[in-house]
PDB file of N, CA, C and O in Angstrom:
ATOM      1  N   MET A   1       0.111  -5.137  17.202  1.00  0.00           N
ATOM      2  CA  MET A   1       1.003  -4.289  17.077  1.00  0.00           C
ATOM      3  C   MET A   1       0.648  -2.979  16.888  1.00  0.00           C
ATOM      4  O   MET A   1       1.126  -2.544  15.840  1.00  0.00           O
ATOM      5  N   PRO A   2      -0.079  -2.096  17.565  1.00  0.00           N
ATOM      6  CA  PRO A   2      -0.594  -1.011  17.198  1.00  0.00           C
ATOM      7  C   PRO A   2       0.089  -0.583  15.870  1.00  0.00           C
ATOM      8  O   PRO A   2       1.303  -0.496  16.053  1.00  0.00           O
ATOM      9  N   VAL A   3      -0.398  -0.183  14.163  1.00  0.00           N
ATOM     10  CA  VAL A   3       0.058   0.608  13.266  1.00  0.00           C
ATOM     11  C   VAL A   3      -0.369   1.526  12.763  1.00  0.00           C
ATOM     12  O   VAL A   3      -1.574   1.377  12.560  1.00  0.00           O
ATOM     13  N   ARG A   4       0.223   2.993  12.244  1.00  0.00           N
ATOM     14  CA  ARG A   4      -1.483   4.042  12.219  1.00  0.00           C
ATOM     15  C   ARG A   4      -1.597   3.626  10.554  1.00  0.00           C
ATOM     16  O   ARG A   4      -1.652   4.620   9.829  1.00  0.00           O
ATOM     17  N   PHE A   5      -1.633   2.546   9.973  1.00  0.00           N
ATOM     18  CA  PHE A   5      -2.498   2.811   8.444  1.00  0.00           C
ATOM     19  C   PHE A   5      -3.812   1.786   8.411  1.00  0.00           C
ATOM     20  O   PHE A   5      -3.667   0.584   8.188  1.00  0.00           O
ATOM     21  N   VAL A   6      -5.295   2.485   8.693  1.00  0.00           N
ATOM     22  CA  VAL A   6      -6.079   1.741   8.258  1.00  0.00           C
ATOM     23  C   VAL A   6      -6.299   2.305   7.034  1.00  0.00           C
ATOM     24  O   VAL A   6      -5.408   2.932   6.462  1.00  0.00           O
ATOM     25  N   ALA A   7      -7.465   2.140   6.537  1.00  0.00           N
ATOM     26  CA  ALA A   7      -8.381   1.098   5.249  1.00  0.00           C
ATOM     27  C   ALA A   7     -10.193   2.090   5.356  1.00  0.00           C
ATOM     28  O   ALA A   7     -10.688   2.597   6.363  1.00  0.00           O
ATOM     29  N   THR A   8     -10.709   2.055   4.076  1.00  0.00           N
ATOM     30  CA  THR A   8     -11.626   2.846   4.726  1.00  0.00           C
ATOM     31  C   THR A   8     -12.265   2.158   3.003  1.00  0.00           C
ATOM     32  O   THR A   8     -11.788   1.931   1.891  1.00  0.00           O
ATOM     33  N   CYS A   9     -13.414   2.065   3.608  1.00  0.00           N
ATOM     34  CA  CYS A   9     -14.264   2.302   2.308  1.00  0.00           C
ATOM     35  C   CYS A   9     -14.689   3.319   1.848  1.00  0.00           C
ATOM     36  O   CYS A   9     -14.141   4.229   2.470  1.00  0.00           O
ATOM     37  N   ARG A  10     -15.920   4.057   0.488  1.00  0.00           N
ATOM     38  CA  ARG A  10     -16.009   4.767   0.119  1.00  0.00           C
ATOM     39  C   ARG A  10     -17.004   5.346   0.996  1.00  0.00           C
ATOM     40  O   ARG A  10     -17.094   6.568   0.883  1.00  0.00           O
ATOM     41  N   ARG A  11     -17.738   4.831   1.797  1.00  0.00           N
ATOM     42  CA  ARG A  11     -18.687   4.857   2.729  1.00  0.00           C
ATOM     43  C   ARG A  11     -18.512   5.326   3.528  1.00  0.00           C
ATOM     44  O   ARG A  11     -19.425   5.839   4.175  1.00  0.00           O
ATOM     45  N   GLY A  12     -16.703   5.413   4.041  1.00  0.00           N
ATOM     46  CA  GLY A  12     -16.363   6.130   5.034  1.00  0.00           C
ATOM     47  C   GLY A  12     -15.982   4.871   6.749  1.00  0.00           C
ATOM     48  O   GLY A  12     -15.686   5.250   7.883  1.00  0.00           O
ATOM     49  N   HIS A  13     -16.205   3.071   6.115  1.00  0.00           N
ATOM     50  CA  HIS A  13     -16.252   2.309   7.400  1.00  0.00           C
ATOM     51  C   HIS A  13     -14.809   2.058   6.883  1.00  0.00           C
ATOM     52  O   HIS A  13     -14.079   1.937   5.899  1.00  0.00           O
ATOM     53  N   LEU A  14     -14.913   2.066   8.256  1.00  0.00           N
ATOM     54  CA  LEU A  14     -13.087   0.986   8.528  1.00  0.00           C
ATOM     55  C   LEU A  14     -12.957  -0.008   9.335  1.00  0.00           C
ATOM     56  O   LEU A  14     -13.502  -0.638  10.242  1.00  0.00           O
ATOM     57  N   GLU A  15     -11.702   0.106   8.443  1.00  0.00           N
ATOM     58  CA  GLU A  15     -11.169  -1.493   8.809  1.00  0.00           C
ATOM     59  C   GLU A  15      -9.689  -1.487   8.904  1.00  0.00           C
ATOM     60  O   GLU A  15      -8.985  -0.484   8.784  1.00  0.00           O
ATOM     61  N   GLU A  16      -9.246  -2.802   9.151  1.00  0.00           N
ATOM     62  CA  GLU A  16      -7.506  -2.664   8.999  1.00  0.00           C
ATOM     63  C   GLU A  16      -7.206  -2.681   7.668  1.00  0.00           C
ATOM     64  O   GLU A  16      -8.053  -2.649   6.775  1.00  0.00           O
ATOM     65  N   PHE A  17      -5.145  -2.769   7.392  1.00  0.00           N
ATOM     66  CA  PHE A  17      -5.013  -1.665   6.834  1.00  0.00           C
ATOM     67  C   PHE A  17      -4.860  -3.591   6.215  1.00  0.00           C
ATOM     68  O   PHE A  17      -4.611  -4.359   7.144  1.00  0.00           O
ATOM     69  N   PRO A  18      -5.062  -4.579   4.145  1.00  0.00           N
ATOM     70  CA  PRO A  18      -4.515  -5.307   3.665  1.00  0.00           C
ATOM     71  C   PRO A  18      -3.165  -5.801   3.525  1.00  0.00           C
ATOM     72  O   PRO A  18      -2.645  -6.189   2.478  1.00  0.00           O
ATOM     73  N   TRP A  19      -2.721  -5.759   4.503  1.00  0.00           N
ATOM     74  CA  TRP A  19      -0.999  -6.572   4.893  1.00  0.00           C
ATOM     75  C   TRP A  19      -1.089  -6.894   3.683  1.00  0.00           C
ATOM     76  O   TRP A  19      -0.868  -6.218   2.678  1.00  0.00           O
ATOM     77  N   MET A  20      -1.461  -8.083   3.807  1.00  0.00           N
ATOM     78  CA  MET A  20      -0.739  -9.458   3.548  1.00  0.00           C
ATOM     79  C   MET A  20      -1.350  -9.513   2.268  1.00  0.00           C
ATOM     80  O   MET A  20      -1.643 -10.708   2.284  1.00  0.00           O
ATOM     81  N   TYR A  21      -1.694  -9.166   1.344  1.00  0.00           N
ATOM     82  CA  TYR A  21      -2.987  -8.339  -0.009  1.00  0.00           C
ATOM     83  C   TYR A  21      -1.625  -7.689  -0.253  1.00  0.00           C
ATOM     84  O   TYR A  21      -0.735  -8.492  -0.534  1.00  0.00           O
ATOM     85  N   PHE A  22      -1.312  -6.521  -0.208  1.00  0.00           N
ATOM     86  CA  PHE A  22       0.278  -5.167   0.259  1.00  0.00           C
ATOM     87  C   PHE A  22       1.356  -6.174  -0.229  1.00  0.00           C
ATOM     88  O   PHE A  22       1.672  -6.249  -1.417  1.00  0.00           O
ATOM     89  N   VAL A  23       1.853  -6.874   0.654  1.00  0.00           N
ATOM     90  CA  VAL A  23       2.640  -7.581   0.831  1.00  0.00           C
ATOM     91  C   VAL A  23       3.227  -8.118  -0.345  1.00  0.00           C
ATOM     92  O   VAL A  23       4.313  -7.879  -0.873  1.00  0.00           O
ATOM     93  N   HIS A  24       1.863  -9.258  -0.804  1.00  0.00           N
ATOM     94  CA  HIS A  24       2.062  -9.501  -1.406  1.00  0.00           C
ATOM     95  C   HIS A  24       2.104 -10.047  -3.048  1.00  0.00           C
ATOM     96  O   HIS A  24       2.487 -10.997  -3.731  1.00  0.00           O
ATOM     97  N   ASP A  25       1.140  -8.179  -3.191  1.00  0.00           N
ATOM     98  CA  ASP A  25       0.909  -8.120  -4.311  1.00  0.00           C
ATOM     99  C   ASP A  25       0.040  -8.894  -4.882  1.00  0.00           C
ATOM    100  O   ASP A  25       0.249  -9.447  -5.962  1.00  0.00           O
ATOM    101  N   GLY A  26      -1.112  -9.015  -4.148  1.00  0.00           N
ATOM    102  CA  GLY A  26      -2.671  -9.096  -4.927  1.00  0.00           C
ATOM    103  C   GLY A  26      -2.361 -10.882  -4.394  1.00  0.00           C
ATOM    104  O   GLY A  26      -3.203 -11.694  -4.012  1.00  0.00           O
ATOM    105  N   MET A  27      -1.387 -11.004  -4.493  1.00  0.00           N
ATOM    106  CA  MET A  27      -1.022 -13.138  -3.989  1.00  0.00           C
ATOM    107  C   MET A  27      -1.045 -13.514  -3.244  1.00  0.00           C
ATOM    108  O   MET A  27      -0.431 -13.044  -2.287  1.00  0.00           O
ATOM    109  N   ALA A  28      -1.957 -14.915  -3.139  1.00  0.00           N
ATOM    110  CA  ALA A  28      -1.716 -15.430  -1.800  1.00  0.00           C
ATOM    111  C   ALA A  28      -0.304 -16.692  -1.062  1.00  0.00           C
ATOM    112  O   ALA A  28       0.232 -17.589  -1.713  1.00  0.00           O
ATOM    113  N   CYS A  29      -0.016 -16.330   0.464  1.00  0.00           N
ATOM    114  CA  CYS A  29       0.882 -16.848   0.792  1.00  0.00           C
ATOM    115  C   CYS A  29       0.472 -17.667   1.755  1.00  0.00           C
ATOM    116  O   CYS A  29      -0.324 -17.266   2.605  1.00  0.00           O
ATOM    117  N   SER A  30       1.163 -19.457   1.758  1.00  0.00           N
ATOM    118  CA  SER A  30       0.390 -20.408   2.812  1.00  0.00           C
ATOM    119  C   SER A  30       1.351 -20.581   3.738  1.00  0.00           C
ATOM    120  O   SER A  30       1.550 -21.620   4.367  1.00  0.00           O
ATOM    121  N   ALA A  31       2.267 -19.031   3.874  1.00  0.00           N
ATOM    122  CA  ALA A  31       2.840 -19.430   5.464  1.00  0.00           C
ATOM    123  C   ALA A  31       3.146 -18.013   5.526  1.00  0.00           C
ATOM    124  O   ALA A  31       4.262 -17.677   5.128  1.00  0.00           O
ATOM    125  N   PRO A  32       2.367 -17.143   5.945  1.00  0.00           N
ATOM    126  CA  PRO A  32       2.852 -15.756   6.299  1.00  0.00           C
ATOM    127  C   PRO A  32       3.429 -15.281   7.855  1.00  0.00           C
ATOM    128  O   PRO A  32       2.963 -15.364   8.992  1.00  0.00           O
ATOM    129  N   LYS A  33       4.644 -14.763   7.294  1.00  0.00           N
ATOM    130  CA  LYS A  33       4.891 -14.655   8.696  1.00  0.00           C
ATOM    131  C   LYS A  33       5.537 -12.399   8.227  1.00  0.00           C
ATOM    132  O   LYS A  33       6.525 -11.989   7.618  1.00  0.00           O
ATOM    133  N   LEU A  34       4.648 -11.809   8.740  1.00  0.00           N
ATOM    134  CA  LEU A  34       4.780 -10.272   8.631  1.00  0.00           C
ATOM    135  C   LEU A  34       5.307  -9.239   9.582  1.00  0.00           C
ATOM    136  O   LEU A  34       4.810  -8.899  10.656  1.00  0.00           O
ATOM    137  N   SER A  35       6.329  -8.826   9.043  1.00  0.00           N
ATOM    138  CA  SER A  35       6.890  -8.268  10.288  1.00  0.00           C
ATOM    139  C   SER A  35       7.391  -6.240   9.762  1.00  0.00           C
ATOM    140  O   SER A  35       8.153  -5.795   8.903  1.00  0.00           O
ATOM    141  N   LEU A  36       6.488  -5.557  10.807  1.00  0.00           N
ATOM    142  CA  LEU A  36       6.817  -3.960  10.861  1.00  0.00           C
ATOM    143  C   LEU A  36       8.186  -3.661  11.117  1.00  0.00           C
ATOM    144  O   LEU A  36       8.418  -3.878  12.306  1.00  0.00           O
ATOM    145  N   ARG A  37       9.407  -3.169  10.374  1.00  0.00           N
ATOM    146  CA  ARG A  37      10.717  -1.803   9.474  1.00  0.00           C
ATOM    147  C   ARG A  37      10.691  -0.731   9.738  1.00  0.00           C
ATOM    148  O   ARG A  37      10.745   0.040   8.780  1.00  0.00           O
ATOM    149  N   GLU A  38      10.626  -0.320  10.688  1.00  0.00           N
ATOM    150  CA  GLU A  38      10.862   1.452  11.013  1.00  0.00           C
ATOM    151  C   GLU A  38      12.571   1.874  11.635  1.00  0.00           C
ATOM    152  O   GLU A  38      13.336   1.456  12.504  1.00  0.00           O
ATOM    153  N   GLY A  39      12.553   3.229  10.304  1.00  0.00           N
ATOM    154  CA  GLY A  39      14.392   3.805  10.711  1.00  0.00           C
ATOM    155  C   GLY A  39      13.849   4.728  12.331  1.00  0.00           C
ATOM    156  O   GLY A  39      12.770   5.100  12.794  1.00  0.00           O
ATOM    157  N   VAL A  40      15.308   4.789  12.764  1.00  0.00           N
ATOM    158  CA  VAL A  40      14.869   5.572  13.782  1.00  0.00           C
ATOM    159  C   VAL A  40      14.459   6.981  14.062  1.00  0.00           C
ATOM    160  O   VAL A  40      14.516   7.412  15.214  1.00  0.00           O
ATOM    161  N   SER A  41      13.868   8.044  12.631  1.00  0.00           N
ATOM    162  CA  SER A  41      13.395   9.089  11.969  1.00  0.00           C
ATOM    163  C   SER A  41      12.009   8.733  12.995  1.00  0.00           C
ATOM    164  O   SER A  41      11.521   9.273  13.988  1.00  0.00           O
ATOM    165  N   GLY A  42      11.730   7.704  12.290  1.00  0.00           N
ATOM    166  CA  GLY A  42       9.937   7.127  12.257  1.00  0.00           C
ATOM    167  C   GLY A  42       9.539   8.172  10.770  1.00  0.00           C
ATOM    168  O   GLY A  42       8.415   8.672  10.793  1.00  0.00           O
ATOM    169  N   ASN A  43      10.454   8.494   9.493  1.00  0.00           N
ATOM    170  CA  ASN A  43       9.527   8.915   8.563  1.00  0.00           C
ATOM    171  C   ASN A  43       9.439   7.540   7.829  1.00  0.00           C
ATOM    172  O   ASN A  43      10.006   6.448   7.801  1.00  0.00           O
ATOM    173  N   LEU A  44       8.224   8.335   7.150  1.00  0.00           N
ATOM    174  CA  LEU A  44       7.326   7.314   6.442  1.00  0.00           C
ATOM    175  C   LEU A  44       8.216   6.122   4.954  1.00  0.00           C
ATOM    176  O   LEU A  44       8.071   5.063   4.343  1.00  0.00           O
ATOM    177  N   GLY A  45       9.151   7.367   5.093  1.00  0.00           N
ATOM    178  CA  GLY A  45      10.179   6.161   3.635  1.00  0.00           C
ATOM    179  C   GLY A  45      11.006   4.942   4.193  1.00  0.00           C
ATOM    180  O   GLY A  45      11.477   3.987   3.576  1.00  0.00           O
ATOM    181  N   GLU A  46      11.053   5.262   5.612  1.00  0.00           N
ATOM    182  CA  GLU A  46      12.443   4.468   6.288  1.00  0.00           C
ATOM    183  C   GLU A  46      11.818   2.901   6.856  1.00  0.00           C
ATOM    184  O   GLU A  46      12.615   2.150   7.419  1.00  0.00           O
ATOM    185  N   MET A  47      10.202   2.417   6.652  1.00  0.00           N
ATOM    186  CA  MET A  47       9.219   2.072   7.218  1.00  0.00           C
ATOM    187  C   MET A  47       9.232   0.766   5.810  1.00  0.00           C
ATOM    188  O   MET A  47       8.967   0.706   4.610  1.00  0.00           O
ATOM    189  N   ARG A  48       9.856  -0.359   7.218  1.00  0.00           N
ATOM    190  CA  ARG A  48       9.102  -1.415   5.597  1.00  0.00           C
ATOM    191  C   ARG A  48       8.276  -2.528   6.110  1.00  0.00           C
ATOM    192  O   ARG A  48       8.509  -2.974   7.234  1.00  0.00           O
ATOM    193  N   VAL A  49       7.375  -2.988   5.411  1.00  0.00           N
ATOM    194  CA  VAL A  49       7.001  -4.269   5.932  1.00  0.00           C
ATOM    195  C   VAL A  49       7.225  -5.267   4.959  1.00  0.00           C
ATOM    196  O   VAL A  49       7.679  -5.213   3.817  1.00  0.00           O
ATOM    197  N   GLU A  50       6.639  -6.557   5.940  1.00  0.00           N
ATOM    198  CA  GLU A  50       7.853  -7.667   5.038  1.00  0.00           C
ATOM    199  C   GLU A  50       7.637  -8.630   5.295  1.00  0.00           C
ATOM    200  O   GLU A  50       7.893  -8.780   6.489  1.00  0.00           O
ATOM    201  N   CYS A  51       7.082  -9.958   4.628  1.00  0.00           N
ATOM    202  CA  CYS A  51       7.276 -10.849   5.166  1.00  0.00           C
ATOM    203  C   CYS A  51       8.340 -11.896   5.532  1.00  0.00           C
ATOM    204  O   CYS A  51       9.059 -11.917   4.533  1.00  0.00           O
ATOM    205  N   GLY A  52       8.800 -12.718   6.359  1.00  0.00           N
ATOM    206  CA  GLY A  52       9.857 -13.524   5.752  1.00  0.00           C
ATOM    207  C   GLY A  52       9.625 -15.512   6.115  1.00  0.00           C
ATOM    208  O   GLY A  52      10.231 -16.389   6.730  1.00  0.00           O
ATOM    209  N   ARG A  53       8.984 -15.447   5.685  1.00  0.00           N
ATOM    210  CA  ARG A  53       8.840 -16.935   5.036  1.00  0.00           C
ATOM    211  C   ARG A  53       9.356 -17.470   3.801  1.00  0.00           C
ATOM    212  O   ARG A  53       9.129 -18.640   3.492  1.00  0.00           O
TER     213      ARG A  53
END
C-alpha cells in the first residue's frame, strides 16, 4: 500500500519508513501483521499504524 512517509539519511538517500521499528519501539516481533488506520479527514492526528499480532 502506498504511504506518504519515507525516511532519508543525512546524505539524502530515500528509503521506506522503518515501520516495524516504529510500531514496536525498536523491539523484535516474531509474527508482524501491520495495518494502517486513517480517519475520514486525512488528518495526521487520526492516523494509526498497528500490529495485529
